[in-house]
C-alpha positions in Angstrom: 16.8 193.8 228.8 17.4 190.8 229.8 20.8 190.0 231.9 22.9 189.1 228.7 22.0 191.9 227.0 23.3 194.2 230.1 26.3 192.4 230.5 27.0 192.9 226.8 26.3 196.3 226.7 28.5 196.8 229.9 31.3 194.9 228.5 31.0 196.7 224.7 32.2 199.7 226.9 35.6 197.8 227.9 37.0 199.1 224.1 37.0 202.9 225.8 39.5 202.0 228.0 40.5 204.2 231.4 39.9 207.6 231.3 40.8 208.9 234.7 38.8 211.9 235.2 34.6 213.1 237.3 32.9 215.0 234.3 31.3 211.9 232.9 30.1 210.2 236.1 29.1 213.0 237.4 26.8 214.1 233.9 25.5 210.4 234.2 24.7 210.6 237.9 23.0 214.0 237.3 20.8 212.1 234.3 19.8 209.6 236.9 19.1 212.4 239.8 22.2 211.8 242.0 21.1 208.9 243.1 25.0 208.7 245.1 23.3 211.6 247.4 20.5 209.2 249.1 23.5 207.3 251.5 26.2 207.6 253.1 29.6 206.6 252.8 33.2 205.3 254.1 35.6 205.7 250.6 38.4 203.2 250.7 41.5 203.8 248.9 45.3 203.0 249.0 47.6 200.5 246.8 47.0 197.2 248.7 44.5 195.7 251.1 41.8 198.1 249.9 39.1 195.2 249.3 40.0 193.2 252.6 39.4 196.5 254.4 36.2 196.9 252.3 35.1 193.3 253.2 36.1 194.1 256.7 34.2 197.4 257.2 30.9 196.0 255.4 30.5 193.0 257.7 30.9 195.4 260.7 28.2 198.0 259.9 25.6 195.3 258.4 26.3 193.5 261.8 25.4 197.2 263.6 22.4 196.8 261.8 22.4 199.1 258.8 22.0 198.3 255.9 24.8 198.1 253.3 25.9 198.3 250.4 29.6 197.0 248.7 31.5 198.4 245.8 34.7 196.8 244.8 36.7 195.6 241.7 37.5 193.9 240.0 35.8 190.4 239.8 37.1 187.1 239.5 34.1 185.3 238.6 31.3 187.0 237.5 30.4 190.9 237.4 28.2 190.2 240.0 30.7 190.1 242.7 30.9 193.9 242.5 27.8 195.1 243.7 26.6 193.5 247.3 23.6 194.7 249.5 23.8 192.6 252.8 26.5 190.5 251.6 24.2 189.2 248.4 25.4 189.5 245.1 23.3 191.8 242.8 21.2 189.0 240.9 21.0 189.1 237.0 17.5 190.5 237.4 19.1 193.5 239.3 22.1 194.4 236.6 19.2 194.4 233.6 17.2 196.8 235.7 19.9 199.2 236.5 21.1 199.1 232.9 18.1 200.0 231.8 17.4 202.6 233.8 21.1 204.1 232.6 19.8 203.8 228.9 19.5 207.5 228.5 22.6 207.8 230.7 24.8 205.8 228.0 23.3 207.6 225.1 23.8 211.1 226.6 27.8 209.9 227.2 29.2 207.4 224.1 32.2 207.0 225.9 31.4 206.0 229.5 34.3 203.6 230.1 33.1 200.4 231.4 33.8 201.6 235.0 31.8 205.0 234.9 29.0 202.4 234.0 29.8 199.8 236.6 30.2 202.8 239.2 26.8 204.6 238.2 25.4 201.2 238.3 25.9 200.3 241.8 25.6 203.8 243.1 22.1 203.3 241.4 21.6 200.1 242.9 22.1 201.4 246.5 19.7 204.1 246.3 17.1 201.6 244.4 17.7 199.1 247.3 17.3 202.1 250.2 20.9 201.0 251.5 22.0 203.4 254.8 25.6 203.1 254.2 27.7 202.0 251.2 31.3 201.0 251.2 33.2 202.2 247.9 36.8 201.3 247.0 38.3 203.0 244.2 39.7 202.0 241.2 42.5 203.5 240.0 44.0 206.2 242.2 41.6 208.7 243.7 41.4 212.5 242.7 40.4 211.5 239.3 38.5 208.2 240.4 34.8 207.1 239.4 34.1 206.3 243.1 35.0 210.1 244.0 31.5 212.0 243.0 31.4 211.4 246.9 31.2 215.0 248.0 30.8 214.1 252.0 31.5 210.7 253.4 31.7 209.4 256.6 35.5 209.0 257.0 38.0 208.1 254.3 40.5 205.3 254.9 43.6 205.1 252.5 45.2 201.9 253.1 48.8 201.8 252.2 51.3 203.2 248.9 53.7 201.5 246.6 54.4 202.1 242.9 51.7 201.0 240.6 50.1 202.5 237.5 52.9 204.3 237.3 51.7 205.5 233.7 48.8 206.6 234.9 49.5 207.7 239.0 53.0 209.1 238.9 56.5 207.5 239.5 57.5 208.6 243.2 55.2 207.6 246.0 54.4 210.9 246.9 53.1 211.1 244.0 51.1 208.6 243.7 50.1 209.5 247.6 48.6 212.9 246.1 46.4 211.2 243.6 44.9 208.7 246.2 44.2 211.4 248.7 42.3 212.7 246.0 39.3 211.5 247.9 40.5 213.4 251.3 37.0 216.1 252.0 37.4 219.1 254.2 36.9 217.7 257.4 36.0 214.1 256.9 38.5 212.1 259.1 41.3 210.1 257.4 42.8 206.6 258.2 46.1 205.6 256.7 48.8 202.8 256.8 51.0 205.0 254.8 54.5 205.4 255.5 57.6 207.6 254.8 57.0 210.6 251.7 53.7 208.9 251.0 52.6 209.2 254.2 54.1 213.3 254.3 52.5 213.6 251.4 49.0 212.7 252.6 49.1 214.8 256.0 49.7 218.0 253.6 46.5 217.4 251.7 44.3 216.6 254.7 45.5 219.8 256.3 45.1 222.1 253.5 41.2 220.7 253.5 41.0 219.9 257.3 40.8 216.5 257.6 42.2 214.7 261.0 44.3 212.2 260.1 44.4 209.2 262.5 48.4 206.9 261.4 48.3 203.3 261.7 51.6 203.0 264.2 51.4 206.2 265.4 48.0 206.5 266.4 46.8 203.7 267.0 48.9 200.4 267.1 47.9 196.9 266.4 48.8 194.1 269.0 47.9 190.3 267.8 46.5 187.9 271.0 47.1 185.0 268.7 47.4 184.0 265.1 44.1 186.3 263.4 43.3 187.5 266.6 44.4 191.1 267.9 43.6 194.4 269.8 44.8 197.3 268.6 45.8 200.4 271.5 44.4 203.5 270.6 41.4 203.0 269.5 38.3 202.6 271.2 38.3 199.3 274.1 37.7 196.5 271.8 37.1 192.9 272.5 39.6 190.6 271.2 38.5 190.9 267.1 39.2 187.7 265.0 39.9 188.2 261.6 38.7 185.5 259.3 41.3 186.4 257.0 44.8 184.4 256.5 48.3 185.9 256.9 49.7 188.6 259.2 49.1 191.7 256.4 45.0 191.1 257.6 46.0 192.5 261.4 47.1 195.7 259.8 44.3 195.7 257.8 41.8 194.3 260.3 43.3 197.6 262.5 42.6 200.2 259.9 39.3 198.6 259.2 38.8 199.3 263.0 40.3 203.4 263.0 37.9 204.2 260.3 34.9 202.9 262.0 35.7 204.0 265.4 35.6 207.4 262.9 32.1 206.8 261.6 30.3 205.5 264.6 32.1 209.4 266.0 30.5 211.2 262.9 27.0 209.8 264.2 26.3 206.6 262.6 26.5 203.5 265.1 28.9 201.0 265.3 29.2 199.6 268.4 32.7 197.6 269.0 30.6 194.8 269.8 29.2 194.6 266.5 32.7 195.1 264.9 33.7 192.1 267.0 31.0 190.0 265.6 31.2 191.4 262.1 34.4 190.3 261.0 34.8 187.1 261.7 31.5 186.6 259.1 33.3 189.1 256.0 34.5 186.9 252.9 36.7 188.1 250.5 38.2 185.4 247.9 41.6 184.8 245.8 44.0 186.7 248.6 45.6 183.7 250.4 42.7 181.5 249.7 43.2 178.1 250.3 41.4 175.1 248.2 41.3 171.4 249.7 42.0 168.4 247.0 44.8 166.5 246.2 46.9 168.6 246.1 45.8 171.4 247.6 45.7 175.2 246.4 46.2 178.4 247.3 45.0 181.2 245.4 46.5 185.0 246.4 46.1 187.6 243.7 49.1 189.5 244.4 49.8 191.5 241.4 52.1 193.9 242.0 55.6 194.0 244.1 54.3 194.6 247.3 51.2 192.4 247.0 53.5 189.4 246.2 56.2 190.3 249.2 53.0 189.6 251.3 52.5 186.5 249.8 56.2 185.4 250.2 56.1 186.5 253.8 53.2 184.0 254.4 54.8 181.3 252.8 57.9 181.4 254.6 55.8 182.1 257.7 53.6 178.9 256.7 57.1 176.9 255.6 55.2 176.4 252.4 57.3 175.6 249.1 54.8 175.4 246.4 55.0 174.9 242.5 53.7 178.2 241.2 51.2 178.5 238.3 51.9 182.0 237.2 50.5 184.7 235.0 50.3 188.4 235.0 49.2 191.7 233.1 52.0 192.8 230.9 51.8 196.6 232.4 52.3 195.3 235.6 56.1 195.3 237.4 56.1 191.7 236.3 60.0 191.2 236.0 60.3 192.8 239.7 57.5 189.8 241.2 59.0 186.9 239.2 62.2 187.8 241.0 60.5 188.2 244.9 58.4 184.8 244.3 61.0 182.5 242.2 62.9 181.6 245.7 60.4 180.3 247.4 58.5 178.1 245.0 59.4 174.8 244.0 58.4 175.3 239.6 56.9 177.8 238.0 54.3 177.1 235.4 53.4 180.3 233.6 50.3 181.0 231.6 48.8 183.3 229.6 46.2 185.8 231.6 42.5 185.9 230.3 42.8 189.7 229.3 44.0 191.9 226.0 46.6 193.4 228.6 48.1 189.9 229.5 52.1 189.0 229.4 53.3 186.2 227.0 53.9 183.6 228.9 57.2 183.1 227.4 58.8 186.3 228.9 58.0 185.5 232.2 59.3 181.7 232.0 62.8 183.7 230.6 62.6 185.4 234.2 61.9 182.7 236.2 64.7 180.9 234.6 67.1 183.8 235.1 66.0 183.3 238.8 66.8 179.5 238.7 63.6 177.8 237.7 62.9 176.2 234.6 59.7 178.2 234.2 57.4 175.8 231.8 54.8 177.3 230.0 51.2 177.2 229.0 49.0 179.3 227.2 46.0 177.7 229.3 45.5 178.3 232.6 43.1 175.1 232.8 46.5 173.2 231.5 48.8 175.0 233.0 47.1 174.2 236.2 46.7 170.7 235.4 50.4 170.6 234.7 51.3 172.3 238.3 49.0 169.8 240.1 51.5 167.0 238.4 54.2 168.6 239.2 52.7 169.3 243.1 51.9 165.5 243.6 49.0 164.7 245.9 50.1 165.9 249.2 52.0 168.8 247.3 50.5 172.5 247.2 50.1 174.7 243.8 49.8 178.2 244.7 48.1 180.2 241.7 49.2 184.0 241.6 50.3 187.3 239.4 46.8 188.3 238.9 43.3 188.4 239.9 42.4 188.0 236.4 44.0 184.2 236.5 42.6 183.8 240.0 38.9 184.7 239.1 40.1 181.9 235.8 40.7 179.5 238.0 37.8 179.9 240.5 35.6 179.8 237.4 37.2 176.7 236.8 36.3 175.2 240.4 32.9 176.5 240.4 32.4 174.4 236.9 34.2 171.3 238.1 32.0 168.2 238.9 
């Protein structure tokens, strides 16, 4: 089949929504000969910071000489971004070949979801490409996430826990932590940045499974050497490590990634500290505090929950920035709290519709901004919203695009298409 046909076949799966569970993905992979057993895995779950940690670890593993796969979600502009080998997106031809291979499994499991099919495609692609190790990011939760078909990862990482997807994962941080901790495997080392009741829940599950745990702030402590550079006490003796991503929160993400790579090295896959120090600065992760030069300049950040919005606001405060915001969100997120957190730190807000069937009505978000002291202009079209915000900001100003990765992806796509 062609690339277009393959992507259309994949997109058609979106109508099945989200169906947590492992039976379908296990059946699909069995039909493919269990490609997930042909390479080593580092498995990552958590609320925020997963993608940054995955990108850092993949860059370091590649620098250490291991052919490395990376599977993340969602994509920002093109599906191809989700599946990478050696830092390169899967090609259109690779997607077409993979979906051809998947055809019998799709016929056997006609209601397989978009994420289940994407995961099977990624695992088959990694096996076909002969990767030595793959870094896998969970999509939702952990216990019943399609990526959790991996039985014996080298190490697992749970970045942090805050309230999200409560209708699926549970209404408390402890309940959500128990779902995320479904990736913990017997005897496999776990690294986490969780705190409070979430950490207690994770420790309990790790103890049941005999998984050693290393906790950020307890067992290893980052010590920023200077902006976006750090040393970490409690890990191997690293040289000063440079971080390519903006924001103080990336110090913790980098420390979590380093601790996980220490565990990988101890499990027999060599990751020298020099490879980490060389690899981290080469990592790329779009749409997270991403600056785009222009008149006005743009700041793109896919904060899509209250915890992510607090991190974004901390960056705005630290950098003394007060941008004009283009805001859009999904209706099933805690968008009222996101607006409440963001509103005091922006000059004005232009609210738009996220390109998703789950999009929040811009009029609702505009009312929330008005209740927080801003007028809240609305525009259904993200492109028009961006142009409106640029006009308000002026050539020397700054426009912030936030509230949803779908919105950030749409704007990045517009920038790619611009002459």
